MARPA-798048 format. One line per field, with one value per residue (C-alpha): residue in one letter; x, y, z; residue number from 0. Coordinates in Angstrom, 3 decimals. Each point is the difference from the previous one (the first is absolute). Layout:
# MARPA-798048
residuo: c(A/...)
px: c(X/...)
py: c(Y/...)
pz: c(Z/...)
num: c(NUM/...)
END
This chain:
# MARPA-798048
residuo: c(M/S/S/Q/P/I/S/A/R/Q/R/L/I/Q/S/A/L/E/L/F/T/A/Q/G/V/S/A/T/T/T/R/Q/I/S/E/K/A/E/V/N/E/V/T/L/F/R/N/F/G/N/K/H/G/L/L/L/A/V/L/E/E/S/A/A/F/K/N/L/G/E/S/L/I/R/R/A/T/P/P/G/N/V/Y/Q/A/L/K/D/Y/A/S/D/T/L/Q/A/L/E/R/V/P/E/F/V/R/S/V/V/G/E/A/D/Q/Y/P/A/E/S/R/R/A/L/G/R/G/L/T/E/A/N/R/Y/V/A/Q/Y/L/A/T/V/I/Q/Q/G/D/L/N/T/Y/L/P/A/E/K/L/A/S/F/L/N/G/M/I/L/G/Y/A/V/I/E/F/T/S/E/F/H/E/L/W/E/N/R/D/D/F/L/D/N/L/V/E/L/F/L/H/G/A/M/S/P/S/L/E/S/T/T/D/T/L/P/R/S/V/I/T/K/E/V/A/D/L/P/A/S/L/V/H/A/I/L/R/Q/A/S/K/L/S/L/Q/D/Y/A/L/A/Y/V/L/F/G/A/G/L/S/P/K/E/I/V/D/L/Q/L/S/H/Q/I/Y/D/T/Q/G/H/F/L/Q/I/T/T/P/G/L/V/R/Q/V/P/V/N/Q/W/I/L/G/K/R/Y/G/S/Y/T/N/N/P/L/I/K/W/L/K/S/R/K/D/S/N/T/A/M/F/I/D/E/A/G/K/P/I/S/E/L/E/I/T/R/Y/W/Q/T/W/T/E/G/L/L/T/P/Q/G/Q/P/P/A/I/A/Q/A/Q/H/T/W/C/V/E/M/L/M/R/G/M/S/L/E/N/L/S/I/L/T/G/C/D/R/T/Q/L/Q/P/Y/A/K/R/A/K/E/K/A/A/L/E/Q/A/T/R/L/D/H/K/P/A)
px: c(27.284/2.689/1.445/3.563/2.540/1.436/3.712/2.603/0.650/-3.666/-0.239/3.047/-1.429/-3.368/1.579/2.291/-2.933/-1.969/2.942/1.021/-3.604/-0.270/3.337/1.868/2.989/2.818/-1.598/-0.526/2.792/0.701/-0.382/-3.534/-0.920/1.444/-1.744/-3.346/0.429/1.095/3.164/3.704/1.650/2.519/-2.872/-0.789/3.609/0.146/-3.132/0.412/3.556/-1.067/-2.959/0.068/0.055/-3.175/-1.443/0.748/-2.049/-2.858/-0.132/0.251/-2.464/-2.691/-3.153/-1.354/0.898/-1.133/-3.360/-0.830/0.976/-1.901/-3.100/0.130/0.506/-3.106/-2.027/1.144/-2.455/-2.660/1.506/-2.683/0.749/3.671/-0.063/-1.277/2.387/3.031/-1.256/-0.555/3.492/1.568/-2.038/0.859/3.689/0.000/-1.809/2.625/2.792/-1.813/0.130/3.807/0.796/3.231/1.192/-0.711/1.822/2.990/0.088/-0.166/2.301/2.546/0.205/3.521/1.118/-1.371/2.187/-0.520/-1.792/-2.738/-0.460/-0.242/-2.615/-2.097/0.365/-1.157/-3.053/-0.940/0.590/-2.295/-2.749/0.495/-0.231/-3.422/-1.398/1.452/-1.623/-3.380/0.344/1.181/-3.105/-2.541/1.833/-0.047/-3.699/-0.590/-1.275/2.759/2.038/3.509/3.105/2.397/1.122/-1.776/3.313/0.609/-3.534/0.411/3.315/-1.626/-2.897/2.126/2.509/-2.716/-1.444/3.403/0.686/-3.193/0.950/3.480/-1.398/-2.714/2.360/2.836/-1.695/-2.896/-2.163/0.484/-2.839/0.657/-3.445/-3.053/0.034/0.646/-3.250/0.837/3.428/-1.391/-2.749/2.391/2.711/-2.170/-1.703/3.357/1.432/-2.881/-0.610/3.692/0.936/-3.204/-3.435/-2.979/-0.833/-3.111/-0.844/-0.242/-3.499/1.325/0.427/3.365/1.106/-1.351/-2.043/2.902/2.219/-0.801/1.077/1.933/-2.504/-3.641/-2.629/-3.448/-3.066/-2.431/-3.420/-1.867/2.094/-0.401/-3.787/-0.025/1.901/-2.376/-2.983/1.244/0.703/-3.509/-1.535/1.736/-0.736/-0.266/3.492/1.477/-1.513/1.165/3.564/0.229/-1.511/2.648/2.809/-1.096/-1.772/2.683/3.165/0.835/2.314/-1.097/2.215/-1.761/-3.409/0.856/0.813/-3.273/-2.333/-3.661/1.035/2.219/-3.008/-1.095/-2.943/-2.607/-1.858/3.218/2.342/0.975/3.483/2.112/2.718/3.226/2.357/3.589/3.134/0.809/-2.850/-3.783/-1.794/-3.498/-0.930/-3.230/-2.208/-0.985/-3.553/1.156/2.365/1.242/-3.099/-2.615/-1.764/-0.175/-2.589/0.376/2.013/-2.675/-1.107/2.657/1.283/2.149/-2.749/-2.505/2.401/0.601/-3.722/-0.636/2.420/-1.517/3.254/1.989/3.426/1.673/1.814/-1.514/0.330/-0.274/0.447/-2.549/0.887/-0.756/3.663/1.884/0.723/3.603/1.990/0.048/-3.801/-0.314/2.276/-2.242/-3.039/1.813/0.802/-3.695/-1.126/2.561/-0.424/-0.106/0.980/3.210/1.825/0.861/3.402/-1.725/0.699/-2.399/-0.505/2.287/-1.461/2.732/-1.406/-3.064/2.251/1.695/-3.390/-1.196/3.169/-0.058/-3.711/0.526/2.682/-2.154/-2.793/2.263/1.535/3.482/2.979/0.300/-3.571/0.337/3.138/-2.044/-2.699/2.376/2.791/2.522/2.441/-0.181/2.977/-1.780/-3.101/1.782/-0.770/-3.711/0.336/1.717/-2.761/-2.721/1.625/0.096/-3.717/-0.814/1.883/-1.928/-3.312/0.884/0.990/-3.316/-2.002/1.868/-0.788/-3.717/0.210/-0.066/3.140)
py: c(75.983/2.232/2.940/-0.029/1.294/3.443/-0.116/1.843/2.289/0.956/0.601/2.277/2.031/0.373/0.919/2.524/1.616/0.305/1.511/2.306/1.143/0.604/1.657/0.652/-1.707/1.641/-0.598/-3.696/-2.437/-3.432/-1.424/1.412/-1.465/-3.415/-0.118/0.973/-2.643/-2.530/-0.934/0.256/3.276/-2.086/-1.238/3.604/0.641/-3.286/0.848/3.737/1.011/2.961/2.226/1.831/-3.293/-0.843/3.417/-0.844/-3.210/1.867/2.539/-2.594/-2.519/2.402/-0.387/3.471/1.697/-2.991/-0.327/3.690/-0.005/-3.160/1.357/3.079/-2.022/-2.081/3.212/0.712/-2.377/1.218/3.476/1.331/3.284/0.864/2.870/-2.251/-2.841/2.284/1.601/-3.434/-1.097/3.131/-0.424/-3.702/0.748/2.648/-2.345/-2.677/2.486/1.286/-3.481/0.206/3.652/-0.724/-2.112/2.857/2.483/-2.324/-0.484/3.767/1.147/-2.799/-1.026/1.403/-2.559/-2.959/-2.094/0.510/-3.371/1.152/3.286/-1.867/-2.337/2.969/1.421/-3.283/0.010/3.501/-0.936/-2.994/2.198/2.377/-2.830/-1.067/3.546/0.574/-3.237/1.173/3.417/-1.531/-2.221/2.799/2.188/-2.811/-0.581/3.646/1.038/2.569/2.142/1.020/1.588/-1.789/-3.660/-2.185/-0.667/3.729/0.528/-2.860/1.408/3.393/-1.462/-2.260/2.775/2.263/-2.785/-0.784/3.703/0.349/-2.962/1.394/3.395/-1.479/-2.414/2.454/3.342/1.487/3.124/0.736/1.559/-1.559/-1.657/-0.224/-3.788/-3.189/0.167/3.551/-1.164/-3.027/1.956/2.697/-2.513/-2.001/3.072/1.691/-3.219/-0.616/3.610/0.765/-3.107/-1.406/0.795/-2.329/-1.400/1.644/-3.281/-1.746/-0.491/-0.190/3.198/-1.012/3.303/2.110/3.129/2.394/-1.529/1.827/-1.295/2.160/-0.683/0.895/-2.008/1.326/-1.596/1.743/0.940/-2.484/-2.899/1.079/0.213/-3.414/-1.527/1.576/-1.169/-3.600/0.076/1.305/-3.018/-2.486/1.035/2.953/-0.691/-0.218/3.364/1.550/-1.266/1.376/3.260/0.396/-0.796/2.699/2.382/0.171/-1.175/-2.603/-2.965/-3.578/0.064/3.105/-1.499/-3.205/2.059/1.965/-0.456/0.969/2.703/1.598/1.379/3.588/1.476/2.728/2.243/1.928/-2.863/-3.651/-0.876/-3.003/0.038/-1.696/-1.146/-0.886/-0.145/3.546/1.576/0.337/1.809/0.404/-0.502/1.169/-2.502/1.909/-0.209/1.240/-2.317/1.175/2.026/-2.451/0.165/-3.118/0.710/2.639/0.512/-1.819/-2.556/-1.570/-3.518/-0.195/1.152/-2.395/-2.900/0.836/0.409/-3.454/-1.684/-2.348/-1.349/1.195/0.245/3.377/-0.096/2.186/-2.744/-3.744/-3.251/-2.771/-1.511/3.284/0.764/3.180/0.027/-0.467/1.885/-3.121/-0.211/3.665/-0.706/-2.918/2.281/2.430/-2.731/-0.945/3.603/0.612/-3.282/0.724/3.659/1.525/3.286/2.240/-1.742/-3.342/-1.352/-1.219/2.826/-0.316/0.673/2.577/2.096/0.804/2.024/1.648/0.993/1.485/2.076/1.385/0.794/1.935/2.125/0.497/1.304/2.660/-1.591/1.249/-2.326/1.044/-1.070/-3.231/-0.703/0.330/-2.375/-2.658/0.202/0.423/2.870/2.406/-1.573/-3.351/1.687/1.820/-2.764/0.522/3.754/-0.587/-2.360/2.450/2.760/-2.307/-0.745/3.705/0.844/-2.656/1.277/3.567/-1.084/-1.829/3.062/2.229/-2.386/0.474/3.772/1.644/1.881)
pz: c(-146.256/1.577/-1.927/-1.276/2.575/-0.716/-0.804/2.051/-2.981/-0.285/3.761/-0.130/-2.901/1.724/3.341/-1.678/-1.814/3.245/1.911/-2.843/-0.146/3.733/0.741/-3.236/-1.566/1.949/3.393/-0.737/0.833/-1.425/3.514/0.305/-3.368/0.862/3.367/-1.513/-2.717/2.636/-1.867/0.760/-1.085/-1.921/-2.195/-0.930/-1.038/-1.899/-2.014/-0.534/0.908/2.153/0.849/-3.311/-1.852/1.891/-0.915/-3.625/0.302/1.705/-2.852/-2.768/1.405/1.181/-2.126/0.871/-3.287/-2.018/1.775/-0.382/-3.663/-0.880/1.725/-2.229/-3.186/0.745/-0.267/-3.549/-1.689/-0.139/0.522/2.372/1.773/-0.615/2.493/2.794/-0.891/0.249/3.196/1.577/-1.055/1.531/3.190/0.327/-0.556/2.721/2.379/-0.673/0.701/3.077/1.500/-0.047/0.907/1.864/-2.902/-2.419/2.254/0.162/-3.755/-0.533/2.803/0.030/-3.652/-0.324/2.581/-1.970/-2.287/-3.716/-0.234/2.397/-1.818/-3.284/1.511/1.052/-3.498/-1.505/2.267/-1.097/-3.632/0.387/1.430/-2.907/-2.527/1.257/-0.050/-3.484/-1.183/1.303/-1.651/-3.280/-0.018/0.527/-2.537/-2.567/0.619/-0.910/3.429/0.481/-2.367/1.063/-1.405/2.412/0.068/2.566/1.792/0.531/1.260/2.475/1.255/0.489/2.001/2.212/0.620/1.401/2.165/1.518/0.461/2.012/2.195/0.666/1.005/2.209/1.760/0.554/0.809/1.953/0.002/-3.681/-1.997/-3.400/-0.129/2.228/0.414/-1.935/-1.982/-1.031/-1.203/-1.847/-1.767/-1.153/-0.882/-2.395/-1.467/-0.630/-1.395/-2.399/-0.964/-0.520/-1.944/-1.422/-1.325/-0.289/-3.412/-1.415/-1.659/3.349/1.355/3.559/2.006/1.428/1.493/2.870/-0.598/0.597/-2.684/-3.212/-3.389/-2.442/-2.795/0.587/-1.867/0.845/-1.570/-2.391/1.345/-2.205/1.321/3.630/-0.348/-1.712/2.935/2.519/-2.042/-0.087/3.750/0.709/-1.744/2.310/3.589/2.354/1.332/-3.517/-0.826/3.295/-0.493/-3.519/1.217/2.736/-2.451/-2.463/2.387/2.715/-1.758/2.645/-0.507/0.773/3.111/1.303/-0.778/1.871/3.107/-0.059/2.963/0.307/2.468/-2.661/-1.901/0.537/-1.916/0.173/-2.428/-0.716/-0.834/0.221/1.298/0.905/2.638/-1.076/2.752/-0.890/2.196/1.052/-1.998/0.331/-2.796/-1.431/-3.637/-1.644/-1.791/-3.119/-1.256/-3.425/-1.887/-3.401/-0.790/1.295/3.343/2.180/2.666/2.711/3.177/1.978/-2.577/-2.226/-0.815/3.165/2.334/-1.613/0.511/3.655/0.697/-1.476/2.432/2.585/1.436/3.037/-1.684/0.498/-3.360/-2.713/-2.644/0.627/-1.892/-0.543/3.391/1.749/0.736/-0.979/-3.715/-1.192/-2.633/-2.166/0.101/-1.004/-2.956/-0.995/0.182/-2.309/-2.489/-0.124/-0.561/-2.743/-1.866/-3.727/0.431/-1.364/0.521/-2.987/0.061/-0.630/3.515/2.728/2.530/3.057/3.426/0.746/-2.872/2.094/2.310/-2.969/-1.374/3.298/0.532/-3.533/0.276/3.265/-1.662/-3.104/2.203/1.497/3.079/0.849/0.329/3.643/0.786/-1.978/2.025/3.201/-1.262/-1.340/2.575/-2.861/-0.388/-2.928/-1.742/-0.127/-1.427/-2.830/-2.559/0.719/-0.464/-3.342/-1.132/1.129/-2.073/-3.023/0.366/0.499/-3.192/-1.927/1.345/-0.942/-3.497/-0.347/1.125/-2.427/-2.813/0.701/-0.420/-3.430/-1.012)
num: c(0/1/2/3/4/5/6/7/8/9/10/11/12/13/14/15/16/17/18/19/20/21/22/23/24/25/26/27/28/29/30/31/32/33/34/35/36/37/38/39/40/41/42/43/44/45/46/47/48/49/50/51/52/53/54/55/56/57/58/59/60/61/62/63/64/65/66/67/68/69/70/71/72/73/74/75/76/77/78/79/80/81/82/83/84/85/86/87/88/89/90/91/92/93/94/95/96/97/98/99/100/101/102/103/104/105/106/107/108/109/110/111/112/113/114/115/116/117/118/119/120/121/122/123/124/125/126/127/128/129/130/131/132/133/134/135/136/137/138/139/140/141/142/143/144/145/146/147/148/149/150/151/152/153/154/155/156/157/158/159/160/161/162/163/164/165/166/167/168/169/170/171/172/173/174/175/176/177/178/179/180/181/182/183/184/185/186/187/188/189/190/191/192/193/194/195/196/197/198/199/200/201/202/203/204/205/206/207/208/209/210/211/212/213/214/215/216/217/218/219/220/221/222/223/224/225/226/227/228/229/230/231/232/233/234/235/236/237/238/239/240/241/242/243/244/245/246/247/248/249/250/251/252/253/254/255/256/257/258/259/260/261/262/263/264/265/266/267/268/269/270/271/272/273/274/275/276/277/278/279/280/281/282/283/284/285/286/287/288/289/290/291/292/293/294/295/296/297/298/299/300/301/302/303/304/305/306/307/308/309/310/311/312/313/314/315/316/317/318/319/320/321/322/323/324/325/326/327/328/329/330/331/332/333/334/335/336/337/338/339/340/341/342/343/344/345/346/347/348/349/350/351/352/353/354/355/356/357/358/359/360/361/362/363/364/365/366/367/368/369/370/371/372/373/374/375/376/377/378/379/380/381/382/383/384/385/386/387/388/389/390/391/392/393/394/395/396/397/398/399/400/401/402/403/404/405/406/407/408)
END
């Protein structure tokens, strides 16, 4: 069965989009468009009035904004990794714009020459993109996966504005040093966006933000609860125990654990370290044998080393799933939920996986580490670590008060 023939109107819109994309709006003539669409130029005028009327149709009937927005919304339920969803949306949007660089340059450089109708059409397209992003953000906020003090619509406008700003700079200038590359821009964009406008919900059991995004409220776990979690993990399997050990002994996030390779382990009689590789930063983190007053093996014989020595497979990932493939963040979260089943924090809530990082950072400060050195280990700046310093001081004050109470007046 033959497909339906494409109408002259559709051919003109498609031809105009291709020519606008290749050579810009001003450099494209109605004759070129008509010839490419294989229709009479009079047909173009009859359907659209002039070239800018055709531009109006191209802007209004393009599904680019809609497709990108709908793709993001589909990731809202279940919420999954909000950081990665926003980064993917920003990356996909830039890739879409990169496919039409001349068109973007024309829209930016020649917009004052367009009729008001065309400028309004472009505005409607941007508004539509904003509406989809706002809908996604409103959903994850309502589900309790993010806390924010700004309306979802404002957050969406902020994000899209920065994405479009990047595209304009990249397409209209060269040899600037504003960012190293696209990945550097995207990582910093989403981290700044989330850290500046949002914080993860402590009640969420999903670690939705990257390691370098620090929440304003620190909720470390008491020693008895941490040891209970490690004890329950140890009863399940060597990998369960090793995962829990890395969470509490090295303060890594699920995302960092997923990226670990066998070659990232360094150990000898003096220490046990893991190398963490992120865009623009490579750092080493110690795997502590002492966790909240209890010793878990030694530098050369601990839960992580025992797990790795038991491996018989050839996978290079440090942690694997039942199929022998690299473990995912979602699977690590499921492990956590199994270990913490039936356990509650002092606030009466199930422990959240992000609280393992909180606990490690506070413990390092309690044991005398400086903010500067903790900044080196975590890749966070001192401003981001201030909430941990405040919490460490609170715990130190409580400990001092307890010691004083044990001494006679």
